N, C-alpha and C positions, 0 to 999 in steps of 0.2 A: 679164568681165564678161559677164553671164549675157546670154542671147537676148533680146530684148524680147516680151513675151507681150500679146497684145493680150484685153480683156476687153469683153464687151459683151453684155447679157443680158436681156432685158425679165423681167416677171414672169410674163407668159402663156407664156413659151417656159419658163421653170425649171417653172411647176407641171406644162407638158406633158410635159417631157423630164427630171425633175430625176434620177430612178435613172441616167441615160446620162452626165447632168454631173459626178456626182459618184462615181459606183460605183468607178471605178477605184483612186482613191486612197483610199477607204474600206478596201478590200480590204486592202490593208496597214497598218492601223494597228494596231500591238499591243494586245490586250487587256487585257495588264496596265498599261500607262499610264495608262487610263482611268477610273481610279476610286483614290480613298485607299487608301493600303495599311492595313491593320490593323494594331492595337498589339500588342505594348506599346510605348512608346517608354520604354526607361530612361534615367534621369538626367534627365530631366523633371519638376522639380517646378510642382504647380500655383499660378500666382501670381508666380512667379518667372522673369524673363526669363533664358532661357538665355546663358550664358556664351560669346560670340563668339571667343574664343581658344580654345576646345573644338572639336575636331571631332564630337564627340555633340551639339554645336548643330546642326549641320548635317545629320548625315547618321545613320540608323539602318540597322544591316545585320540582314537578318530571317533566320530559319532557313532558309527555301526561296530563299535566296541572291537576294533580290531586295532592292532598296533603297529606301528614301523620304529623298529631299531635304526638309528645310526651311530653305525660302529666305527666308520671310517677304512674298515678295513676290507679290501677287495677279493674277488676271487680270480684267484691264477692256477687253478685246478687240486687245490689242496682241500676245498672245503671247510673254510674256516668261518665262514660267515653262516654256513649251516649252525655249525657249534655254538656260535655264540648266540643263533636266533634260540637253541636250546637253553640255554643258560638263561638268557631272559622270560624264556615263556616258562622256565621251571620257577623259578623267584617269582613271577608275575602270578603263578597260580591262573594261567591260560591254556588253552589247548594250542599246539603247533602250528593249527589252520589259522589259528587268530594273528600270527604275526609274521612278519615280511620283511626285507631287507629294505630301509629309506634308498634314497639315492646318494650315491657316493659322488659329491659334489663340493668342489670349496663352498664355504660360508652356509652349508646345510650339515655336512659331515663334520664330526670333532675332529681336530688333529690328536691322533693317537699312534702315530710314527709310522712308518711303513710296512708293508706286509711283507715280511722277511724273517729272514731265522727262524723258521718254523714256530713265530712268534703270538699268532693271532689269538690262541686259546689260554696260550701262557700267560702273556700281558695284558691283553686285551680283554679277556674273561674273568678275572677279576674285577674289572671296573666295570664293565657291563652288570654283572651279579649286582655290587653294590648299588647302581644307579637304580637296578629293578628294583632290590628290598627297597629302598628309600621312596620309589613309587609306590611300590602295595602301601608302606607303613602309610604314605599318604591320601591314598586313597581310602584305605579304609576308616582313617582318622573321619575323612569328610563323609564318608558314607554314616559313619554314628550321630554325627551331627544332623544329617539328611533324614535317617531314619529313625532318630530316638531312641538309638539303643546302643549300649554298651561297647565300644571296640572289640574288647575282651568277647564278646558275647557273638561276634559277627564271624564268617564262615566265608570264603570265596573259592567259587569253583567256575573254571573258564571264564573268568572276568565279571562275574555275578556276584555281587556280595549281598549276602542275606543273613536274617536272624536264625541261628541254630539251623541253617541248612535249608529253613522253609521257604517257600516263596511269597508269604504273606506280607512280609516286609524285606523288599529285595531291590537293589539297584544296580547297573551295572557301569563297568567303568567309564563306558560313552556316556551314558547321560549324566554323569558326574562332570566330566571334563572334557567331553568330545569336542574336538576343535580350537582349545584352549591349552593356555600354558599351565603348568603345575605351579610356575616358579618354588620350587623346593631344592633347597641346596641338599648336596652330598655330604652328610656328617659323617660316614662310618660307623653310625651308631644303630642303624636299623637292624633289626634280626636279620640275621640269614638263616633260609629254610636249613636243617639239619640233612646230611646226606643220606641217613636212613629213608626219609622221606622222599627220596627225590623218584618222580616217575617217568618224566622225560629225559633228563640228564641220563648218560650211560644207556640210552636205547638207540638203536640203528633206524633212525628216525629216515627215509628216503631223502635223496639229498635233492636240491633246488635245481628247477628247471633240466633234468634230465627228459622228461616227455619232448619239451619243444627241441631240446639238442637233437636227441634220436630222430626226430621225424622230421628233421631240416627246418625247423619254424625259428627257432632262435634266431635274434640279431646279434652275430659277431661285430666288433668294430670294424671289419674290413666290408662286413655288407651293408654299413651304415650310409644314408646318404642326406642328404640337404638340400634344400631348396636354391637354387641360382648358383652352384657351387659350378667351379673348374676343376680339373684333374692335374697332379703337377707330379714331378719327377727329380729327383736331384742327380746331378752330373760328378761324378767324381773320378779318378782312376780307380780300374778293376781291382780293388784290394789295396789295404793300408799297407803305409810302411812303417818306421820306427816311429815308436810314440815319441811324442817331442818335435817332431819333422813334417810339419802337415805339409803336403803338396801346395806349389803355388802355381796360379795360373801366370802364363806366359803370353797368351792371345788365345782370344775366342774369335770365330768367324761364324757370326749372326747369318750370314747368308746362307751355311750349309742347311738351314733347317726352312729356307722361305718357300719350297715347295708344298710344307704342310701349313693347310690354313688356319689361321687364327693363333698358331703356336709361339711362344713369347719366353724368351729367355729373360731369368731374372739374376742379375750378379750382384752380391756384396763382398767385395773385397775378393777374398778364394772362394766364397761360396757361390755355386753356380746351380741353376734349379731351371726347369722349364714347367711352362703351364698351356694348359691347351683346353678347350670345350670337351673334346672326347677322350677317354682315358688312353685308346688306342693312338691317339696323336701325341700325347703327351710321353708315351712310352717311345714311339717311333722318333719323338724329336730327341729325346734323350739319347738314345743311340745314336743318331745323326750327326748332332752338334760336335763341329768341328773345336778342341779345345787342345790346345798344347799346353802340357802341364811340366812342370819343374818338379821331378820326383825324387829325393834324397834317397841315398842307401846309407847302410848302416847295421841291417839286419845280421844276425850270424846266419842263418839259415837252418834248417833243420839239423842237419849232420853235425853242426859247429855249437848247437844251442846251451847243453850243457856244460860243454866246456867255457863259453863264454861266460854263464854263470857261475863257474866257482871262480874265476879268474876275475870277475867285477869287482868294482870296490864296495864293501858290504860296511852296514852298520850293525854290529854284534851284540847280540842280548843274552843273557843268561835266563830264561823261562822259570827251569826250575833246577836248584842242585838241591839234593838231598842225600845225606848220609854221606860216605866215604868214597868216590866213584874210583878214585885211583889204586884204592888197595882191594876192589872187587874182584876185578879181571885177574890178577896174577894169582889170585888165591880160588880161582873158578878151574871145575871139572871140564866142563862144557864152554864154549863159545861159539856164537854165530855172529856174522858180521858179513856187512853187504854195502853196495852202493844202489840207488835206486833212483829210476827217472819217470817222472810222470809230465805227459804232453801238455800246452795249451789244450784246451777244449772249448768248444763253441755252445752257446747257448740253442741255436738251431731251430727258433720256433716253427711250427710247421705252415703257419702264413707270416711272411715278410711284416713288421710293424707297419702300423697305419695310424693316420691321426689328419681331425678336420679343423682347420682354425679357422674363425672368421672375426681380423681383426680391424677394428675400427679407429676412427682418429681417438676416441678417449675411453676405450673399451675395447674387449677381447675374450672371444669363447671359444675353448679350446676341448674336444671330444676326442680322445686316445685312449688306450690301455696304459696303465701305470701302476704300481706298487705303492705308490703314494701319492695322492692328489695334491698335496701341497708342496711335497717339493718341485713334483712338475710344474705347477704354478711360479715357482721361485725361479726353476730353468727356463721357462717361456719368458719370463719377463725381464730377465737378462738382455733376450734378442730383438725384443721390440720395444724397449724404453718407456715401458706403462707400469706404475704404481700396481702393488702387488692386489690391492683391492677392487682395481678395476678389471681383473683377470678373472675368469670361472673357468675353472678346468672340470669336466664330467668324466668320469671314468666308464668306459663300456668294455666288456669282457672281450677276450681277445685270446691268441695263442697262447698257452702254458708258457711260460717263460724260465720260472726258476732262477730268478737272477736278473740283475739290471743287463738286458740285451739292448736293444736301440729303441727303446719307447722314449727316452727323454730327448735323445738326438732326433727321430720323425717328429716330435713334438716340433721342437723348435723351429725345425726346417718348415714346417706347414705354417707356421706363424709368419715366418720371414716370406714365404711365397705369397701370404695372405695380404699381409700388410703391403708389399709391394703390388698387388693388381687390384687390391680393394675391394675384394671378392671372397668368399667362402673358397675353401682350398681343400681338398681331400688329397692328401699325399702319401702313398704306400711305398715301400721301399721295393726293389726289385731282390729277386734271391742273392743275386751277386752284391748289391750293396749291405743286405743283410749280413751275410757270410764274411765280407770282405773287410766290412767297418764294424763290426762286433767287439764288444770288451768281454774278451774272451777269458774264462777260467785260468789263471795264471800257471805256467809250467812248475815243476819242483824238483829239486835235486835234494837225494836224502843219504847221508852216511850214518849207518846205523848199526851197533855194535851190543849184543845181550849175552847173559851169561848165566849161567845155574852152578849149581855144587852137585854132589854126586847122587844125592836125594833126589833129583829134578824139583829143586828150590830156584827161582830164578833172584838172582843175587845182584846182579846190575843190570844197567841199562842206561845206554846214551844215543843220542839222537841230536844229529846235526842238521839243518834245514836249511837250504836257499830256496827265496824267491821273491819275486817283488811286490808290493802292495798293488792299491788300486787307485783307478783315475780319479779327479775330479772335476774335469771339466768335458764337454759332448764335444763330437768332433763338429758338429755346426755353430757350434761358438768360438771353438778354434778359429775357422775358416772365415766367420762372419767378420767377427770381432777382433782378430788377431790376438785373441786372448792366450800368453803363454801357457802350452801345459805344466801344470803342478807336478812336482815329484809326486809318485804316487808314496802314500802314506800306509806305514803299519798299523797295525790294531789286532783286535783278539782274534778274529776269524782269518787273518793273513799271516799269521806267524805259526810256527808249531805248537800246536794245541795239546796241551798237556791233559786234557781229559781224555784224548786219543791215543795218547803216544805213550800206552804203558799203564796209565794209571787205574786200569781197572784191577791190576794184577797187585800183588803184595809184595812188593820191592821196597827193599830197605834203603838201598845207592842207586839213586838215578840224577841224569844230566841230561838238559835239554838245553840246547843254543840254537838261536835264530840267527838266520844272517838275511839280514834285509839289504836287499842289492837295488841301485837306483830304479831301474825301470825304464829311465828316458833314455832316447836317441840310439840304443842298440837291441831294444827288445818290442814286443807289441803291448797294445792296450790291453788294461784287464780291467776286470770287475769280479765280484762273485758269482759263483758260478753253483748252482744246489749243494749242499754239503762241503763247501770251500776247504779244500786241502785234505779232508777227512778220507777221502779216496788214497790220495797219494801217501798218506801217513799210514793208513791201514794197509794198504799194500805192501807196504816196507815193515813196519813193526810185528803185523800178525804173521808173514812168512818168517819171521826170525824166531817168534816163539815156538813158532811150528817146526823149526829147525832144530830148536835145543830139543824138542818132544823127541823128535826123531834119532838126534845124537844121544837121547838118553834109552832109546829102544821104547819110549813110552807110546801109549796111544793118546792121539793128540788132544782128547775129550777130557780124559782122566788127567793130564798134564796141567791142562788150566785148570781143572776143579782144584788141584793141590795147590796151586799159586792164588785162586781167589778164597777171599773171607766176606766180600761185600754180599749181601743176601740177593740183592737186586740183580748183579751181575750173575749171580747164581742162577738168580730165577730164571732169566732169558735162556741162559745155556741148556738148563736143564728142559725148558719148554721146549727148546727147536729140535733138541738131541730125541727127545719123546716123540715128537712129532715125523723127525726123519728115519725113527727107527735105527739110530746107531747103532755100530756093531764094534763094540772095540776091537782096536789092530793098529799095529805101527804102519805108517804111510809109507809109499813109492815100494809095492811089493813088485820085484821083476817082473817085466813085461814076456808073455810068453813067446818064444822063439817063431820067427815068421809070422807073427800077429800083425794086421793091418790098421789096427784102431785100439786104444788103449782109454780104459774107462777110469776116473779117479773121483773122490770125494774129500773134501775139505770143510773145515768150520773156521770160525773166527769170532771174534767180537769187535765191537766198535759204536761209536757215539759222535755226536756234533759237539754238543756241551753238554746234556744234563740229562738225557733221558738214557735209555739203556737198551742195546739192540745185540743180537746174536743171528749168526746164519749160517747155514750149510750148504753146500754146493755140489750137483753131481755133475761131472762134465765127460764129453767122450771127445778122445784125439786124435784127427786122423793121422798115421805116422809117415805116409809119404806125402801128403800135400801139407800138414803142417796146420790144417783149419781146426779151429774150438770150437766145440758147441755145447755150450751149458743146455742140460737136459732137463735138471730141476732144481729149483732154488726153495728154500725153506726162511723164513725172515721172521724172526720173535721181537716185539717192543714192548718195553714198560716205560709209559708216559704218565705213570701216575692215575690221577682219575681220568679216565676215557668219556669224553661227553658223548661221543659216538662211533663205537666200535665198527660199524660200517664204514664209516668215511676211513677210520686208521687201517682198516683191512685193505680198502683202496689204495692208501696211501704208500702200505708196503710191496702192494703190485707195481704200483708206479717207480717207487724207489728202485724195487731191486730188476724191474725191465731195463730201466735207464742206467743202473749201474753196469750191467750186461752189455750193453750198447758201448758205453763209456770204457769197459773194460778190453772187449773186443773189436770195436772198430774206430773209435774217433779218436782222431789228432789231426789239428791244425797246421797244415803244411804253408811252407814260405822259402824262400829263397833269400838272397842278400837284399832286394829291393821291396818285396811286397806278399803278402797272402797271395797263395795260388790256391788252395781250396773253397771253390765259391760256388760248389753245387753239391747236390745228394751224391754224384759220382766220385768226385775229388774228396768230400766230407761223408762217407757212407755212415749209415746208422741202421740196427738192427731193425731186420724186415719182422712182416708178421710171421712168416714160417721158420724164424729161427728164435722166437720168442720161448724162453724157456718154461716149463710147467712152475706156478708157484703158487706155494702155499702160505698164506700169512696166519701170524699165531700173534693176537692181541694179550700182553699180560695185564689184566684190568689190577689196579691197586688202588681202590676207592678211598681212601685215607689217607693218600696221599697228594701233593698239589700237582698240577696237571701241568705237562711239561710237552717242548716240542716233539713233534711227530711228523713232519714233513720231509725230514731230511735224515732221522737219527739211525736209519738199516743201513747205510749206503755204504758207510765205511767198512762194517762188518760183512757185507756181501763182497764187497772189492778182496779183502783179506780171504773169504773162501773160496772165490774163485781161482784165485793164484796158488790157494793150497792145493786146490782140486786137481790142478794142473800140473804141479810137482807130484802129487799122488799117480797121477796116471803115466808120468815120464819120466819120473825121476831127476829131474833138473828143476832148478829155479830160473823162472825169469825176472830180470832187472829191470825192465820195463814196460809198461803196457802204452797202446792199446796191444795185447797179444794176439799180432796178426799173424799169419800163417807164416810171413818171409820169417819173423822172430822165434816162431818155432821151432822151424827145420834149421834156423842157425844154432838156437841152442840144443838140437837134437845132435846136429853136428859136432857140436864142441864135446858134448858127452860121449860121442864113441872116438874122436882124436886122443 
């Protein structure tokens, strides 16, 4: 287990002493790992998806003895590509400075699935490891023939193969095959390096491109330019209405932008956009264009959202039935139950999504930020009617999005604009486009009932959850082609998650019911948002577990230990308890008479699917204003073999900061007609001076497979914050974000 590290830095301090803060780690960053390696990429045919069964689909050996890894996995803030480089370098026996990421481009990168669900290391890692092992075996075999030495007598150091470690007979990877294909199939039989011999895997290698990002030299998608391009903007109503009821154009007065030289309207059915030579002219044209819209109504509005969810027609499914739940509650000594509400929340990337499309008669090139280049290629093909093999999609790093925001939407829209004007078009959404037309993390309604016996053993657990699924059609496609919006589908991450709904505890009787509502005509567009549904489930579940502990007059940590037998859940709980110096006590001690503030501490467990997370939160509540401030958070994560502990520590920092923001601030607002939270004022997020002090703890288990590390502590943090608020004020909140208004209402209800 790594030593806990505390992180707390104000923006003023960062600006004052930034060089000292980052200088030490940056000095060790190998320059060879900071840029995409040069071509050529032998064996890669434009438009053709590389064969995953061939080593050449994954690795390119260059003549200078450097290596390019073609993983297909993108950087969206989690550092997955860095970990994959370490895996490949370890198996190849090269230095980390000798390997870099190849281009994330269709036709060059393999199709390994989208970069989502914390799956880069868990899913792509074993594939990269096996490909690198096969490559090393093939290279050593070639070297044995070249040097006239048995392969068993050869050793490899930093890509140099030599006899018994001498330089008398030695040859490099680059000298053997530099610039050529290996033509080696992946058989699965190449020996893998034993974990006891790891030198690179398990070490905190500095992250890619940190120097360029800190100094402002890195080129993000929003900063990219190509020759002879025009600038574009979309024109839509400010804020989406009901999913499945897109707005319709009644009329357009193109003369309304005649005063803007070179500005041009592009219309395709109900898709409307503008292009201009200068970006500011495109912005002005989008604002000035007179469009009369038919915008349907049908949303319930924030106040009636959960009533509408409960009354909507649903498809019901038993996710898990274990034991005899009907007999558990009548026999119980303690029962905790409640209804909990979780809102729509936005992806809210710091910079709105952007794409550059160059659509010609028989080909197209798209630069954009995406979680999956091959999925984006498919989405673009729908709206420009070109074969997939004639479309090239380049991933360019942009703002972190942590789930499908509007990046497919903006790529499709840029392609339509470019095809219409026959020039490259750079399209960036405005803030109100991004917020108003996002694919929000769906709202969730939960009824939960949990019970325990006189000894404090949890004996029954029932969870009923209502939510709709995720969309399958982008807004641009709906408007431009008239494609009917499909009913959002259900699936593993969009139903009651049995891994997070009480499964960590030893409960003999458990019933999980999922109520899938349509999502069409009366609700908003939805898609996965980081740790989908886990914050909502943990917010409800861990509060009820905590309530049982309170009824039993037990310390919340001791109560959980009493109901845990899985050593990995116990491991993260023990790790976070030790780091936080937890002192046993019953929660919700009385607030001192006349006190203006109250402090609280809470603990919780949680996961997404496969890893193990625990968190402890310290909060302070202003009893007059109702403002909740999270002072400190501790987060422990067990993700099996952690490839790069430094990256996972960074992930815990990001997870806990984002969870704090979502628990205290973030809620999409809407009325009966459209979304009304269109900027950082109406959709606030956590500010720099509101960030808690965070201590990340990595529980390293080198003998277990690597699992997800990008979202697995967020549920635990959500539950810990909610429990800390209860500890502070003695009343539980049933909805988040835990705004001052909701806290004041809860305090008033307690005193009434």
